PQR file with spaces between the fields and no chain letter, atoms N, CA, C, O and H, PARSE charges and radii, in Angstrom:
ATOM       1  N    UNK     1      -5.006   -7.287   -3.877 -0.4000 1.5000
ATOM       2  CA   UNK     1      -5.414   -6.133   -4.649 -0.0000 2.0000
ATOM       3  C    UNK     1      -4.358   -5.866   -5.699  0.5500 1.7000
ATOM       4  O    UNK     1      -3.213   -5.558   -5.367 -0.5500 1.4000
ATOM       5  N    UNK     2      -4.718   -5.976   -6.928 -0.4000 1.5000
ATOM       6  CA   UNK     2      -3.785   -5.691   -7.994 -0.0000 2.0000
ATOM       7  C    UNK     2      -3.687   -4.193   -8.178  0.5500 1.7000
ATOM       8  O    UNK     2      -4.473   -3.428   -7.619 -0.5500 1.4000
ATOM       9  H    UNK     2      -5.648   -6.225   -7.198  0.4000 1.0000
ATOM      10  N    UNK     3      -2.710   -3.788   -8.969 -0.4000 1.5000
ATOM      11  CA   UNK     3      -2.536   -2.360   -9.201 -0.0000 2.0000
ATOM      12  C    UNK     3      -3.812   -1.802   -9.810  0.5500 1.7000
ATOM      13  O    UNK     3      -4.292   -2.293  -10.833 -0.5500 1.4000
ATOM      14  H    UNK     3      -2.072   -4.409   -9.423  0.4000 1.0000
ATOM      15  N    UNK     4      -4.344   -0.795   -9.187 -0.4000 1.5000
ATOM      16  CA   UNK     4      -5.620   -0.216   -9.584 -0.0000 2.0000
ATOM      17  C    UNK     4      -5.414    1.253   -9.924  0.5500 1.7000
ATOM      18  O    UNK     4      -5.057    2.041   -9.048 -0.5500 1.4000
ATOM      19  H    UNK     4      -3.955   -0.397   -8.357  0.4000 1.0000
ATOM      20  N    UNK     5      -5.631    1.634  -11.175 -0.4000 1.5000
ATOM      21  CA   UNK     5      -5.420    3.039  -11.548 -0.0000 2.0000
ATOM      22  C    UNK     5      -6.419    3.996  -10.911  0.5500 1.7000
ATOM      23  O    UNK     5      -6.241    5.213  -10.967 -0.5500 1.4000
ATOM      24  H    UNK     5      -5.922    0.994  -11.886  0.4000 1.0000
ATOM      25  N    UNK     6      -7.476    3.446  -10.302 -0.4000 1.5000
ATOM      26  CA   UNK     6      -8.499    4.289   -9.688 -0.0000 2.0000
ATOM      27  C    UNK     6      -8.106    4.776   -8.297  0.5500 1.7000
ATOM      28  O    UNK     6      -8.775    5.647   -7.740 -0.5500 1.4000
ATOM      29  H    UNK     6      -7.621    2.458  -10.257  0.4000 1.0000
ATOM      30  N    UNK     7      -7.035    4.230   -7.731 -0.4000 1.5000
ATOM      31  CA   UNK     7      -6.640    4.616   -6.389 -0.0000 2.0000
ATOM      32  C    UNK     7      -5.130    4.871   -6.370  0.5500 1.7000
ATOM      33  O    UNK     7      -4.343    4.064   -6.865 -0.5500 1.4000
ATOM      34  H    UNK     7      -6.492    3.523   -8.184  0.4000 1.0000
ATOM      35  N    UNK     8      -4.756    5.980   -5.802 -0.4000 1.5000
ATOM      36  CA   UNK     8      -3.340    6.329   -5.732 -0.0000 2.0000
ATOM      37  C    UNK     8      -2.699    5.672   -4.513  0.5500 1.7000
ATOM      38  O    UNK     8      -3.388    5.166   -3.627 -0.5500 1.4000
ATOM      39  H    UNK     8      -5.396    6.635   -5.400  0.4000 1.0000
ATOM      40  N    UNK     9      -1.395    5.691   -4.484 -0.4000 1.5000
ATOM      41  CA   UNK     9      -0.666    5.171   -3.336 -0.0000 2.0000
ATOM      42  C    UNK     9      -1.100    5.898   -2.071  0.5500 1.7000
ATOM      43  O    UNK     9      -1.337    5.277   -1.035 -0.5500 1.4000
ATOM      44  H    UNK     9      -0.835    6.102   -5.203  0.4000 1.0000
ATOM      45  N    UNK    10      -1.202    7.212   -2.167 -0.4000 1.5000
ATOM      46  CA   UNK    10      -1.574    8.016   -1.001 -0.0000 2.0000
ATOM      47  C    UNK    10      -2.969    7.687   -0.498  0.5500 1.7000
ATOM      48  O    UNK    10      -3.202    7.640    0.709 -0.5500 1.4000
ATOM      49  H    UNK    10      -1.009    7.716   -3.009  0.4000 1.0000
ATOM      50  N    UNK    11      -3.899    7.460   -1.423 -0.4000 1.5000
ATOM      51  CA   UNK    11      -5.260    7.086   -1.021 -0.0000 2.0000
ATOM      52  C    UNK    11      -5.273    5.709   -0.360  0.5500 1.7000
ATOM      53  O    UNK    11      -5.950    5.506    0.648 -0.5500 1.4000
ATOM      54  H    UNK    11      -3.709    7.498   -2.404  0.4000 1.0000
ATOM      55  N    UNK    12      -4.526    4.769   -0.929 -0.4000 1.5000
ATOM      56  CA   UNK    12      -4.463    3.428   -0.355 -0.0000 2.0000
ATOM      57  C    UNK    12      -3.844    3.472    1.033  0.5500 1.7000
ATOM      58  O    UNK    12      -4.313    2.792    1.946 -0.5500 1.4000
ATOM      59  H    UNK    12      -3.976    4.934   -1.748  0.4000 1.0000
ATOM      60  N    UNK    13      -2.795    4.264    1.196 -0.4000 1.5000
ATOM      61  CA   UNK    13      -2.141    4.381    2.497 -0.0000 2.0000
ATOM      62  C    UNK    13      -3.087    5.007    3.520  0.5500 1.7000
ATOM      63  O    UNK    13      -3.135    4.566    4.668 -0.5500 1.4000
ATOM      64  H    UNK    13      -2.413    4.816    0.455  0.4000 1.0000
ATOM      65  N    UNK    14      -3.834    6.024    3.115 -0.4000 1.5000
ATOM      66  CA   UNK    14      -4.800    6.656    4.020 -0.0000 2.0000
ATOM      67  C    UNK    14      -5.883    5.658    4.442  0.5500 1.7000
ATOM      68  O    UNK    14      -6.278    5.626    5.608 -0.5500 1.4000
ATOM      69  H    UNK    14      -3.795    6.382    2.183  0.4000 1.0000
ATOM      70  N    UNK    15      -6.362    4.848    3.497 -0.4000 1.5000
ATOM      71  CA   UNK    15      -7.359    3.831    3.832 -0.0000 2.0000
ATOM      72  C    UNK    15      -6.775    2.809    4.797  0.5500 1.7000
ATOM      73  O    UNK    15      -7.439    2.382    5.742 -0.5500 1.4000
ATOM      74  H    UNK    15      -6.042    4.874    2.550  0.4000 1.0000
ATOM      75  N    UNK    16      -5.534    2.425    4.552 -0.4000 1.5000
ATOM      76  CA   UNK    16      -4.872    1.465    5.433 -0.0000 2.0000
ATOM      77  C    UNK    16      -4.730    2.027    6.841  0.5500 1.7000
ATOM      78  O    UNK    16      -4.971    1.319    7.818 -0.5500 1.4000
ATOM      79  H    UNK    16      -4.994    2.772    3.785  0.4000 1.0000
ATOM      80  N    UNK    17      -4.344    3.282    6.952 -0.4000 1.5000
ATOM      81  CA   UNK    17      -4.229    3.922    8.265 -0.0000 2.0000
ATOM      82  C    UNK    17      -5.583    3.979    8.964  0.5500 1.7000
ATOM      83  O    UNK    17      -5.663    3.792   10.178 -0.5500 1.4000
ATOM      84  H    UNK    17      -4.148    3.857    6.159  0.4000 1.0000
ATOM      85  N    UNK    18      -6.638    4.233    8.211 -0.4000 1.5000
ATOM      86  CA   UNK    18      -7.983    4.276    8.768 -0.0000 2.0000
ATOM      87  C    UNK    18      -8.399    2.898    9.295  0.5500 1.7000
ATOM      88  O    UNK    18      -9.011    2.787   10.358 -0.5500 1.4000
ATOM      89  H    UNK    18      -6.573    4.385    7.225  0.4000 1.0000
ATOM      90  N    UNK    19      -8.061    1.864    8.545 -0.4000 1.5000
ATOM      91  CA   UNK    19      -8.378    0.499    8.975 -0.0000 2.0000
ATOM      92  C    UNK    19      -7.634    0.170   10.266  0.5500 1.7000
ATOM      93  O    UNK    19      -8.214   -0.400   11.189 -0.5500 1.4000
ATOM      94  H    UNK    19      -7.563    1.954    7.682  0.4000 1.0000
ATOM      95  N    UNK    20      -6.369    0.522   10.331 -0.4000 1.5000
ATOM      96  CA   UNK    20      -5.580    0.252   11.540 -0.0000 2.0000
ATOM      97  C    UNK    20      -6.212    0.952   12.742  0.5500 1.7000
ATOM      98  O    UNK    20      -6.349    0.355   13.810 -0.5500 1.4000
ATOM      99  H    UNK    20      -5.897    0.985    9.581  0.4000 1.0000
ATOM     100  N    UNK    21      -6.594    2.208   12.567 -0.4000 1.5000
ATOM     101  CA   UNK    21      -7.219    2.953   13.665 -0.0000 2.0000
ATOM     102  C    UNK    21      -8.526    2.281   14.097  0.5500 1.7000
ATOM     103  O    UNK    21      -8.826    2.191   15.287 -0.5500 1.4000
ATOM     104  H    UNK    21      -6.483    2.692   11.700  0.4000 1.0000
ATOM     105  N    UNK    22      -9.288    1.817   13.122 -0.4000 1.5000
ATOM     106  CA   UNK    22     -10.569    1.158   13.431 -0.0000 2.0000
ATOM     107  C    UNK    22     -10.328   -0.146   14.189  0.5500 1.7000
ATOM     108  O    UNK    22     -11.035   -0.449   15.150 -0.5500 1.4000
ATOM     109  H    UNK    22      -9.044    1.889   12.155  0.4000 1.0000
ATOM     110  N    UNK    23      -9.329   -0.916   13.756 -0.4000 1.5000
ATOM     111  CA   UNK    23      -9.046   -2.204   14.404 -0.0000 2.0000
ATOM     112  C    UNK    23      -8.519   -2.040   15.825  0.5500 1.7000
ATOM     113  O    UNK    23      -8.619   -2.960   16.636 -0.5500 1.4000
ATOM     114  H    UNK    23      -8.755   -0.671   12.975  0.4000 1.0000
ATOM     115  N    UNK    24      -7.964   -0.884   16.125 -0.4000 1.5000
ATOM     116  CA   UNK    24      -7.447   -0.637   17.471 -0.0000 2.0000
ATOM     117  C    UNK    24      -8.559   -0.354   18.475  0.5500 1.7000
ATOM     118  O    UNK    24      -8.311   -0.324   19.681 -0.5500 1.4000
ATOM     119  H    UNK    24      -7.883   -0.136   15.467  0.4000 1.0000
ATOM     120  N    UNK    25      -9.769   -0.147   17.995 -0.4000 1.5000
ATOM     121  CA   UNK    25     -10.898    0.120   18.878 -0.0000 2.0000
ATOM     122  C    UNK    25     -11.469   -1.200   19.391  0.5500 1.7000
ATOM     123  O    UNK    25     -11.775   -2.089   18.596 -0.5500 1.4000
ATOM     124  H    UNK    25      -9.971   -0.171   17.016  0.4000 1.0000
ATOM     125  N    UNK    26     -11.613   -1.336   20.696 -0.4000 1.5000
ATOM     126  CA   UNK    26     -12.038   -2.624   21.264 -0.0000 2.0000
ATOM     127  C    UNK    26     -13.489   -3.008   20.963  0.5500 1.7000
ATOM     128  O    UNK    26     -13.836   -4.185   21.062 -0.5500 1.4000
ATOM     129  H    UNK    26     -11.364   -0.614   21.341  0.4000 1.0000
ATOM     130  N    UNK    27     -14.326   -2.069   20.606 -0.4000 1.5000
ATOM     131  CA   UNK    27     -15.739   -2.391   20.410 -0.0000 2.0000
ATOM     132  C    UNK    27     -16.070   -2.882   18.998  0.5500 1.7000
ATOM     133  O    UNK    27     -17.240   -3.121   18.699 -0.5500 1.4000
ATOM     134  H    UNK    27     -14.044   -1.113   20.526  0.4000 1.0000
ATOM     135  N    UNK    28     -15.085   -3.036   18.135 -0.4000 1.5000
ATOM     136  CA   UNK    28     -15.336   -3.520   16.782 -0.0000 2.0000
ATOM     137  C    UNK    28     -15.677   -5.008   16.838  0.5500 1.7000
ATOM     138  O    UNK    28     -14.918   -5.801   17.395 -0.5500 1.4000
ATOM     139  H    UNK    28     -14.134   -2.841   18.378  0.4000 1.0000
ATOM     140  N    UNK    29     -16.819   -5.384   16.262 -0.4000 1.5000
ATOM     141  CA   UNK    29     -17.208   -6.803   16.256 -0.0000 2.0000
ATOM     142  C    UNK    29     -16.185   -7.669   15.500  0.5500 1.7000
ATOM     143  O    UNK    29     -15.508   -7.192   14.589 -0.5500 1.4000
ATOM     144  H    UNK    29     -17.435   -4.740   15.810  0.4000 1.0000
ATOM     145  N    UNK    30     -16.089   -8.914   15.883 -0.4000 1.5000
ATOM     146  CA   UNK    30     -15.106   -9.825   15.303 -0.0000 2.0000
ATOM     147  C    UNK    30     -15.238   -9.921   13.786  0.5500 1.7000
ATOM     148  O    UNK    30     -14.240   -9.814   13.074 -0.5500 1.4000
ATOM     149  H    UNK    30     -16.639   -9.301   16.623  0.4000 1.0000
ATOM     150  N    UNK    31     -16.440  -10.120   13.288 -0.4000 1.5000
ATOM     151  CA   UNK    31     -16.640  -10.277   11.837 -0.0000 2.0000
ATOM     152  C    UNK    31     -16.158   -9.035   11.082  0.5500 1.7000
ATOM     153  O    UNK    31     -15.508   -9.150   10.044 -0.5500 1.4000
ATOM     154  H    UNK    31     -17.251  -10.207   13.866  0.4000 1.0000
ATOM     155  N    UNK    32     -16.475   -7.868   11.598 -0.4000 1.5000
ATOM     156  CA   UNK    32     -16.017   -6.634   10.956 -0.0000 2.0000
ATOM     157  C    UNK    32     -14.496   -6.526   11.039  0.5500 1.7000
ATOM     158  O    UNK    32     -13.849   -6.085   10.089 -0.5500 1.4000
ATOM     159  H    UNK    32     -17.003   -7.774   12.442  0.4000 1.0000
ATOM     160  N    UNK    33     -13.933   -6.925   12.166 -0.4000 1.5000
ATOM     161  CA   UNK    33     -12.478   -6.893   12.324 -0.0000 2.0000
ATOM     162  C    UNK    33     -11.789   -7.764   11.282  0.5500 1.7000
ATOM     163  O    UNK    33     -10.779   -7.373   10.698 -0.5500 1.4000
ATOM     164  H    UNK    33     -14.459   -7.283   12.937  0.4000 1.0000
ATOM     165  N    UNK    34     -12.344   -8.937   11.059 -0.4000 1.5000
ATOM     166  CA   UNK    34     -11.752   -9.851   10.072 -0.0000 2.0000
ATOM     167  C    UNK    34     -11.833   -9.249    8.674  0.5500 1.7000
ATOM     168  O    UNK    34     -10.863   -9.301    7.919 -0.5500 1.4000
ATOM     169  H    UNK    34     -13.165   -9.255   11.534  0.4000 1.0000
ATOM     170  N    UNK    35     -12.977   -8.683    8.329 -0.4000 1.5000
ATOM     171  CA   UNK    35     -13.130   -8.052    7.014 -0.0000 2.0000
ATOM     172  C    UNK    35     -12.166   -6.872    6.854  0.5500 1.7000
ATOM     173  O    UNK    35     -11.543   -6.702    5.806 -0.5500 1.4000
ATOM     174  H    UNK    35     -13.765   -8.641    8.943  0.4000 1.0000
ATOM     175  N    UNK    36     -12.055   -6.075    7.896 -0.4000 1.5000
ATOM     176  CA   UNK    36     -11.147   -4.933    7.863 -0.0000 2.0000
ATOM     177  C    UNK    36      -9.697   -5.406    7.731  0.5500 1.7000
ATOM     178  O    UNK    36      -8.905   -4.818    6.994 -0.5500 1.4000
ATOM     179  H    UNK    36     -12.561   -6.213    8.748  0.4000 1.0000
ATOM     180  N    UNK    37      -9.368   -6.469    8.451 -0.4000 1.5000
ATOM     181  CA   UNK    37      -8.017   -7.020    8.379 -0.0000 2.0000
ATOM     182  C    UNK    37      -7.709   -7.499    6.966  0.5500 1.7000
ATOM     183  O    UNK    37      -6.632   -7.227    6.435 -0.5500 1.4000
ATOM     184  H    UNK    37     -10.011   -6.946    9.049  0.4000 1.0000
ATOM     185  N    UNK    38      -8.655   -8.213    6.357 -0.4000 1.5000
ATOM     186  CA   UNK    38      -8.464   -8.692    4.974 -0.0000 2.0000
ATOM     187  C    UNK    38      -8.240   -7.531    4.013  0.5500 1.7000
ATOM     188  O    UNK    38      -7.347   -7.585    3.168 -0.5500 1.4000
ATOM     189  H    UNK    38      -9.530   -8.434    6.788  0.4000 1.0000
ATOM     190  N    UNK    39      -9.037   -6.497    4.138 -0.4000 1.5000
ATOM     191  CA   UNK    39      -8.884   -5.323    3.277 -0.0000 2.0000
ATOM     192  C    UNK    39      -7.536   -4.656    3.532  0.5500 1.7000
ATOM     193  O    UNK    39      -6.878   -4.197    2.599 -0.5500 1.4000
ATOM     194  H    UNK    39      -9.763   -6.452    4.825  0.4000 1.0000
ATOM     195  N    UNK    40      -7.128   -4.605    4.797 -0.4000 1.5000
ATOM     196  CA   UNK    40      -5.837   -4.019    5.141 -0.0000 2.0000
ATOM     197  C    UNK    40      -4.673   -4.771    4.528  0.5500 1.7000
ATOM     198  O    UNK    40      -3.706   -4.160    4.070 -0.5500 1.4000
ATOM     199  H    UNK    40      -7.662   -4.978    5.555  0.4000 1.0000
ATOM     200  N    UNK    41      -4.760   -6.094    4.516 -0.4000 1.5000
ATOM     201  CA   UNK    41      -3.708   -6.903    3.896 -0.0000 2.0000
ATOM     202  C    UNK    41      -3.636   -6.607    2.399  0.5500 1.7000
ATOM     203  O    UNK    41      -2.546   -6.464    1.845 -0.5500 1.4000
ATOM     204  H    UNK    41      -5.545   -6.590    4.887  0.4000 1.0000
ATOM     205  N    UNK    42      -4.780   -6.516    1.752 -0.4000 1.5000
ATOM     206  CA   UNK    42      -4.809   -6.196    0.313 -0.0000 2.0000
ATOM     207  C    UNK    42      -4.180   -4.825    0.055  0.5500 1.7000
ATOM     208  O    UNK    42      -3.370   -4.666   -0.858 -0.5500 1.4000
ATOM     209  H    UNK    42      -5.666   -6.631    2.202  0.4000 1.0000
ATOM     210  N    UNK    43      -4.557   -3.848    0.862 -0.4000 1.5000
ATOM     211  CA   UNK    43      -4.004   -2.508    0.686 -0.0000 2.0000
ATOM     212  C    UNK    43      -2.510   -2.485    0.953  0.5500 1.7000
ATOM     213  O    UNK    43      -1.764   -1.799    0.254 -0.5500 1.4000
ATOM     214  H    UNK    43      -5.215   -3.977    1.604  0.4000 1.0000
ATOM     215  N    UNK    44      -2.072   -3.221    1.950 -0.4000 1.5000
ATOM     216  CA   UNK    44      -0.654   -3.293    2.277 -0.0000 2.0000
ATOM     217  C    UNK    44       0.140   -3.875    1.113  0.5500 1.7000
ATOM     218  O    UNK    44       1.200   -3.359    0.760 -0.5500 1.4000
ATOM     219  H    UNK    44      -2.679   -3.778    2.518  0.4000 1.0000
ATOM     220  N    UNK    45      -0.368   -4.941    0.521 -0.4000 1.5000
ATOM     221  CA   UNK    45       0.305   -5.558   -0.635 -0.0000 2.0000
ATOM     222  C    UNK    45       0.327   -4.606   -1.825  0.5500 1.7000
ATOM     223  O    UNK    45       1.327   -4.508   -2.537 -0.5500 1.4000
ATOM     224  H    UNK    45      -1.229   -5.361    0.808  0.4000 1.0000
ATOM     225  N    UNK    46      -0.772   -3.915   -2.031 -0.4000 1.5000
ATOM     226  CA   UNK    46      -0.853   -2.937   -3.120 -0.0000 2.0000
ATOM     227  C    UNK    46       0.185   -1.833   -2.930  0.5500 1.7000
ATOM     228  O    UNK    46       0.891   -1.471   -3.871 -0.5500 1.4000
ATOM     229  H    UNK    46      -1.584   -3.994   -1.453  0.4000 1.0000
ATOM     230  N    UNK    47       0.274   -1.302   -1.717 -0.4000 1.5000
ATOM     231  CA   UNK    47       1.250   -0.239   -1.437 -0.0000 2.0000
ATOM     232  C    UNK    47       2.679   -0.753   -1.602  0.5500 1.7000
ATOM     233  O    UNK    47       3.534   -0.054   -2.145 -0.5500 1.4000
ATOM     234  H    UNK    47      -0.299   -1.597   -0.952  0.4000 1.0000
ATOM     235  N    UNK    48       2.935   -1.961   -1.138 -0.4000 1.5000
ATOM     236  CA   UNK    48       4.271   -2.544   -1.267 -0.0000 2.0000
ATOM     237  C    UNK    48       4.649   -2.707   -2.734  0.5500 1.7000
ATOM     238  O    UNK    48       5.794   -2.460   -3.113 -0.5500 1.4000
ATOM     239  H    UNK    48       2.241   -2.529   -0.696  0.4000 1.0000
ATOM     240  N    UNK    49       3.706   -3.117   -3.549 -0.4000 1.5000
ATOM     241  CA   UNK    49       3.969   -3.282   -4.981 -0.0000 2.0000
ATOM     242  C    UNK    49       4.311   -1.943   -5.630  0.5500 1.7000
ATOM     243  O    UNK    49       5.237   -1.858   -6.437 -0.5500 1.4000
ATOM     244  H    UNK    49       2.776   -3.318   -3.242  0.4000 1.0000
ATOM     245  N    UNK    50       3.578   -0.919   -5.286 -0.4000 1.5000
ATOM     246  CA   UNK    50       3.856    0.409   -5.847 -0.0000 2.0000
ATOM     247  C    UNK    50       5.239    0.888   -5.410  0.5500 1.7000
ATOM     248  O    UNK    50       5.987    1.445   -6.213 -0.5500 1.4000
ATOM     249  H    UNK    50       2.825   -0.988   -4.630  0.4000 1.0000
ATOM     250  N    UNK    51       5.576    0.673   -4.145 -0.4000 1.5000
ATOM     251  CA   UNK    51       6.893    1.082   -3.647 -0.0000 2.0000
ATOM     252  C    UNK    51       8.016    0.313   -4.339  0.5500 1.7000
ATOM     253  O    UNK    51       9.053    0.891   -4.665 -0.5500 1.4000
ATOM     254  H    UNK    51       4.968    0.221   -3.493  0.4000 1.0000
ATOM     255  N    UNK    52       7.819   -0.973   -4.564 -0.4000 1.5000
ATOM     256  CA   UNK    52       8.819   -1.777   -5.267 -0.0000 2.0000
ATOM     257  C    UNK    52       9.028   -1.252   -6.690  0.5500 1.7000
ATOM     258  O    UNK    52      10.162   -1.142   -7.157 -0.5500 1.4000
ATOM     259  H    UNK    52       6.977   -1.443   -4.300  0.4000 1.0000
ATOM     260  N    UNK    53       7.934   -0.933   -7.368 -0.4000 1.5000
ATOM     261  CA   UNK    53       8.027   -0.405   -8.728 -0.0000 2.0000
ATOM     262  C    UNK    53       8.745    0.944   -8.742  0.5500 1.7000
ATOM     263  O    UNK    53       9.548    1.213   -9.636 -0.5500 1.4000
ATOM     264  H    UNK    53       7.013   -1.023   -6.989  0.4000 1.0000
ATOM     265  N    UNK    54       8.460    1.778   -7.767 -0.4000 1.5000
ATOM     266  CA   UNK    54       9.123    3.074   -7.688 -0.0000 2.0000
ATOM     267  C    UNK    54      10.623    2.900   -7.435  0.5500 1.7000
ATOM     268  O    UNK    54      11.445    3.606   -8.020 -0.5500 1.4000
ATOM     269  H    UNK    54       7.808    1.559   -7.041  0.4000 1.0000
ATOM     270  N    UNK    55      10.966    1.960   -6.566 -0.4000 1.5000
ATOM     271  CA   UNK    55      12.378    1.695   -6.271 -0.0000 2.0000
ATOM     272  C    UNK    55      13.113    1.219   -7.525  0.5500 1.7000
ATOM     273  O    UNK    55      14.239    1.642   -7.786 -0.5500 1.4000
ATOM     274  H    UNK    55      10.298    1.386   -6.092  0.4000 1.0000
ATOM     275  N    UNK    56      12.476    0.338   -8.298 -0.4000 1.5000
ATOM     276  CA   UNK    56      13.084   -0.138   -9.542 -0.0000 2.0000
ATOM     277  C    UNK    56      13.300    1.008  -10.525  0.5500 1.7000
ATOM     278  O    UNK    56      14.342    1.088  -11.175 -0.5500 1.4000
ATOM     279  H    UNK    56      11.561   -0.006   -8.085  0.4000 1.0000
ATOM     280  N    UNK    57      12.326    1.879  -10.630 -0.4000 1.5000
ATOM     281  CA   UNK    57      12.462    3.031  -11.533 -0.0000 2.0000
ATOM     282  C    UNK    57      13.609    3.927  -11.109  0.5500 1.7000
ATOM     283  O    UNK    57      14.364    4.414  -11.951 -0.5500 1.4000
ATOM     284  H    UNK    57      11.479    1.814  -10.103  0.4000 1.0000
ATOM     285  N    UNK    58      13.747    4.150   -9.801 -0.4000 1.5000
ATOM     286  CA   UNK    58      14.828    4.993   -9.295 -0.0000 2.0000
ATOM     287  C    UNK    58      16.177    4.337   -9.577  0.5500 1.7000
ATOM     288  O    UNK    58      17.126    5.009   -9.982 -0.5500 1.4000
ATOM     289  H    UNK    58      13.134    3.755   -9.117  0.4000 1.0000
ATOM     290  N    UNK    59      16.260    3.031   -9.364 -0.4000 1.5000
ATOM     291  CA   UNK    59      17.503    2.313   -9.654 -0.0000 2.0000
ATOM     292  C    UNK    59      17.859    2.416  -11.129  0.5500 1.7000
ATOM     293  O    UNK    59      19.027    2.593  -11.475 -0.5500 1.4000
ATOM     294  H    UNK    59      15.489    2.485   -9.035  0.4000 1.0000
ATOM     295  N    UNK    60      16.856    2.306  -12.004 -0.4000 1.5000
ATOM     296  CA   UNK    60      17.099    2.416  -13.436 -0.0000 2.0000
ATOM     297  C    UNK    60      17.596    3.811  -13.804  0.5500 1.7000
ATOM     298  O    UNK    60      18.510    3.950  -14.617 -0.5500 1.4000
ATOM     299  H    UNK    60      15.907    2.162  -11.722  0.4000 1.0000
ATOM     300  N    UNK    61      17.011    4.825  -13.220 -0.4000 1.5000
ATOM     301  CA   UNK    61      17.437    6.201  -13.483 -0.0000 2.0000
ATOM     302  C    UNK    61      18.869    6.401  -13.013  0.5500 1.7000
ATOM     303  O    UNK    61      19.685    6.986  -13.726 -0.5500 1.4000
ATOM     304  H    UNK    61      16.268    4.712  -12.560  0.4000 1.0000
ATOM     305  N    UNK    62      19.177    5.914  -11.815 -0.4000 1.5000
ATOM     306  CA   UNK    62      20.534    6.049  -11.288 -0.0000 2.0000
ATOM     307  C    UNK    62      21.542    5.283  -12.143  0.5500 1.7000
ATOM     308  O    UNK    62      22.655    5.758  -12.369 -0.5500 1.4000
ATOM     309  H    UNK    62      18.514    5.438  -11.237  0.4000 1.0000
ATOM     310  N    UNK    63      21.155    4.105  -12.616 -0.4000 1.5000
ATOM     311  CA   UNK    63      22.054    3.321  -13.450 -0.0000 2.0000
ATOM     312  C    UNK    63      22.294    4.016  -14.792  0.5500 1.7000
ATOM     313  O    UNK    63      23.426    4.066  -15.273 -0.5500 1.4000
ATOM     314  H    UNK    63      20.251    3.719  -12.433  0.4000 1.0000
ATOM     315  N    UNK    64      21.247    4.543  -15.385 -0.4000 1.5000
ATOM     316  CA   UNK    64      21.384    5.268  -16.641 -0.0000 2.0000
ATOM     317  C    UNK    64      22.250    6.506  -16.457  0.5500 1.7000
ATOM     318  O    UNK    64      23.084    6.820  -17.306 -0.5500 1.4000
ATOM     319  H    UNK    64      20.327    4.502  -14.994  0.4000 1.0000
ATOM     320  N    UNK    65      22.053    7.195  -15.363 -0.4000 1.5000
ATOM     321  CA   UNK    65      22.836    8.394  -15.074 -0.0000 2.0000
ATOM     322  C    UNK    65      24.316    8.060  -14.949  0.5500 1.7000
ATOM     323  O    UNK    65      25.165    8.756  -15.506 -0.5500 1.4000
ATOM     324  H    UNK    65      21.376    6.939  -14.673  0.4000 1.0000
ATOM     325  N    UNK    66      24.627    6.987  -14.212 -0.4000 1.5000
ATOM     326  CA   UNK    66      26.029    6.626  -13.993 -0.0000 2.0000
ATOM     327  C    UNK    66      26.673    6.116  -15.296  0.5500 1.7000
ATOM     328  O    UNK    66      27.874    6.295  -15.498 -0.5500 1.4000
ATOM     329  H    UNK    66      23.938    6.421  -13.759  0.4000 1.0000
ATOM     330  N    UNK    67      25.894    5.492  -16.165 -0.4000 1.5000
ATOM     331  CA   UNK    67      26.421    5.038  -17.453 -0.0000 2.0000
ATOM     332  C    UNK    67      26.709    6.204  -18.378  0.5500 1.7000
ATOM     333  O    UNK    67      27.598    6.111  -19.223 -0.5500 1.4000
ATOM     334  H    UNK    67      24.919    5.347  -16.000  0.4000 1.0000
ATOM     335  N    UNK    68      25.985    7.288  -18.239 -0.4000 1.5000
ATOM     336  CA   UNK    68      26.173    8.453  -19.096 -0.0000 2.0000
ATOM     337  C    UNK    68      27.253    9.397  -18.593  0.5500 1.7000
ATOM     338  O    UNK    68      27.599   10.362  -19.274 -0.5500 1.4000
ATOM     339  H    UNK    68      25.262    7.364  -17.552  0.4000 1.0000
ATOM     340  N    UNK    69      27.781    9.133  -17.430 -0.4000 1.5000
ATOM     341  CA   UNK    69      28.821   10.028  -16.880 -0.0000 2.0000
ATOM     342  C    UNK    69      30.193    9.609  -17.318  0.5500 1.7000
ATOM     343  O    UNK    69      31.180   10.247  -16.949 -0.5500 1.4000
ATOM     344  H    UNK    69      27.500    8.349  -16.877  0.4000 1.0000
């Protein structure tokens, strides 16, 4: 899942949590479990990418701040 402006980090995380809860239920059919797992991996990668970008921005702000002091 590439960065999608239609979904926020918080929405993606909530969907991921919902998928995890669904997969923990024993009555979920195998095919649905696989589809849910695939979607969860996409959401996980999307969230990780957003977090990495946020970390880079914070590092840049801190570096700029320390250079100006």
